[in-house]
C-alpha positions in Angstrom: 13.6 -70.0 17.3 15.6 -67.5 15.3 17.1 -64.5 17.1 16.8 -61.0 15.6 19.9 -59.0 14.9 21.1 -56.1 17.0 21.1 -53.0 14.8 21.6 -49.3 14.9 19.7 -48.8 11.6 16.4 -47.1 12.4 14.6 -48.9 9.5 15.6 -52.3 10.8 15.0 -51.3 14.4 11.4 -50.3 13.5 10.9 -53.6 11.7 12.0 -55.5 14.8 9.9 -53.2 17.1 6.8 -54.0 14.9 7.3 -57.7 15.4 8.5 -58.8 12.0 10.1 -62.2 11.8 13.9 -62.7 11.6 13.4 -63.7 7.9 11.5 -60.5 7.2 14.1 -58.4 8.9 16.8 -60.1 6.9 15.0 -59.2 3.7 14.7 -55.5 4.8 18.4 -55.5 5.6 19.2 -56.8 2.1 16.9 -54.2 0.5 18.5 -51.3 2.3 22.1 -52.5 2.2 24.4 -49.6 1.3 21.6 -47.0 1.4 22.7 -44.1 3.6 21.6 -40.5 3.5 25.1 -39.3 2.9 25.1 -35.6 1.9 21.3 -35.6 1.2 19.3 -33.3 3.5 16.2 -33.0 1.3 13.8 -34.2 4.1 15.2 -31.5 6.4 13.5 -29.0 4.1 10.5 -31.0 2.8 9.1 -32.9 5.8 7.4 -31.4 8.8 8.8 -31.8 12.3 6.0 -31.3 14.8 8.4 -31.4 17.8 10.3 -28.4 16.4 7.3 -26.6 15.1 8.8 -27.0 11.6 6.1 -27.0 8.8 6.2 -28.8 5.6 8.3 -27.3 2.8 10.4 -25.1 5.1 14.1 -25.4 5.8 14.9 -26.6 9.3 16.6 -24.0 11.4 19.1 -26.6 12.6 20.5 -27.2 9.1 24.2 -26.2 9.0 27.4 -26.9 7.1 27.7 -30.2 9.0 24.1 -31.0 7.9 22.2 -31.2 11.2 23.3 -29.3 14.3 21.3 -31.4 16.6 21.7 -34.8 14.9 22.6 -36.7 18.1 19.5 -35.5 19.8 17.2 -35.0 16.8 13.5 -35.6 17.4 11.7 -38.9 16.7 10.1 -37.5 13.6 13.6 -37.1 12.1 15.1 -40.3 13.5 12.2 -42.5 12.4 11.7 -41.0 8.9 13.1 -42.7 5.8 12.1 -41.9 2.2 11.3 -44.6 -0.2 14.8 -44.6 -1.7 16.4 -45.1 1.8 13.9 -47.9 2.4 15.0 -49.6 -0.7 11.7 -49.4 -2.6 13.3 -47.1 -5.3 15.7 -49.2 -7.5 19.1 -47.8 -8.4 22.1 -46.3 -6.8 22.8 -42.8 -5.3 21.6 -41.2 -8.5 18.1 -42.0 -7.3 18.7 -40.4 -3.9 16.4 -37.4 -3.4 19.2 -34.8 -3.6 20.3 -36.3 -6.9 16.8 -37.3 -8.4 15.3 -33.9 -7.4 12.3 -35.3 -5.6 11.5 -37.1 -2.3 9.3 -40.1 -2.9 7.1 -40.9 0.1 3.8 -42.6 0.7 0.8 -42.3 3.1 -2.6 -43.9 3.6 -5.3 -42.8 1.2 -8.5 -42.9 3.3 -11.0 -42.6 0.4 -10.1 -46.2 -0.5 -9.6 -48.5 2.4 -6.2 -50.2 2.4 -4.9 -48.0 -0.3 -1.8 -45.8 -0.4 -1.1 -42.4 -2.0 2.4 -41.9 -3.4 3.7 -38.4 -2.7 6.3 -36.8 -5.0 7.8 -33.9 -3.2 9.8 -31.7 -5.5 13.2 -30.7 -4.1 14.6 -29.1 -7.2 12.2 -26.9 -9.1 11.0 -28.5 -12.3 12.2 -32.0 -11.4 8.7 -33.5 -11.3 8.5 -33.0 -15.1 11.8 -34.8 -15.8 11.9 -38.1 -17.6 13.9 -39.8 -14.8 11.3 -38.9 -12.2 8.4 -40.0 -14.3 10.3 -43.3 -15.0 10.8 -44.0 -11.3 7.2 -43.2 -10.5 6.0 -45.4 -13.3 8.1 -48.3 -11.9 6.7 -47.8 -8.4 3.1 -47.7 -9.7 3.6 -50.9 -11.7 5.2 -52.7 -8.7 2.9 -51.6 -5.9 -0.8 -52.0 -6.9 -2.0 -50.7 -3.4 -1.0 -47.2 -4.6 -4.3 -45.7 -5.8 -3.3 -42.0 -5.9 -0.3 -39.9 -6.6 0.3 -36.3 -5.4 2.9 -34.2 -7.3 3.9 -31.3 -5.0 5.8 -28.5 -6.8 8.6 -27.0 -4.8 7.2 -24.9 -2.0 3.7 -26.4 -2.2 2.0 -28.3 0.6 0.1 -31.5 -0.2 -3.3 -30.4 1.0 -5.7 -33.3 1.3 -9.3 -33.6 0.2 -9.9 -35.4 3.5 -9.3 -34.5 7.1 -5.7 -33.6 7.9 -3.8 -34.6 11.0 -2.5 -31.2 12.0 0.2 -32.7 14.2 1.7 -34.4 11.2 1.0 -31.5 8.8 1.5 -28.3 10.7 1.9 -26.2 7.6 -0.6 -24.0 5.8 -4.3 -25.1 6.0 -4.6 -24.4 2.3 -2.1 -24.4 -0.6 -1.6 -21.2 -2.6 -3.8 -22.8 -5.3 -6.1 -25.8 -5.3 -4.7 -29.0 -6.8 -5.5 -30.1 -10.3 -7.2 -33.5 -9.9 -7.2 -36.0 -12.7 -7.1 -39.7 -13.4 -4.3 -41.8 -14.9 -6.0 -44.7 -16.7 -2.7 -46.4 -17.5 -1.9 -46.9 -13.8 -5.5 -46.7 -12.5 -4.7 -43.9 -10.0 -6.1 -40.6 -9.0 -3.6 -37.8 -9.7 -3.3 -34.6 -7.7 -1.0 -31.8 -9.0 -0.1 -29.1 -6.5 1.3 -26.1 -8.4 2.2 -22.6 -7.6 -0.4 -20.0 -8.2 -0.1 -18.3 -11.5 
């Protein structure tokens, strides 16, 4: 029987905790090799942190010149989170890291379709969602992962309000966005598209 590696990387630790085999863990280690957050603190603004009462799309009060003032004792929501670039699902080097690409790429369950996922594109840099490089990366993800059946584009400062019940512990921000999303369909990728924009 193969033994699983000892690791400090939270992505690998989570894989081991979820009972993945040694071979599966090795594949994950290969996929994330060399991927570190570095100077990127995009998730510290974009993601919610229920333990700190931090809503979505609001800068964490613990952000400082050294990045995170409470890094050693940061909550589980922070410790356990990894964007799709950090997880190795977004191809490319640091130029595809959220602070460089201008968006955080994330995913969540999409309850209207059992077993489906929704790709969430959180804009870090205003206007980045419209850039060719972001659209290219999204296109590659949609082609590679057929379980993605919806995409939400969230303009900077906008919450990704769902059209189905929201877990308020995970999304403690506003109940409603400043404007309802524009909902469409992308026939090329066969996905529902939600665009959350700022009110005019």
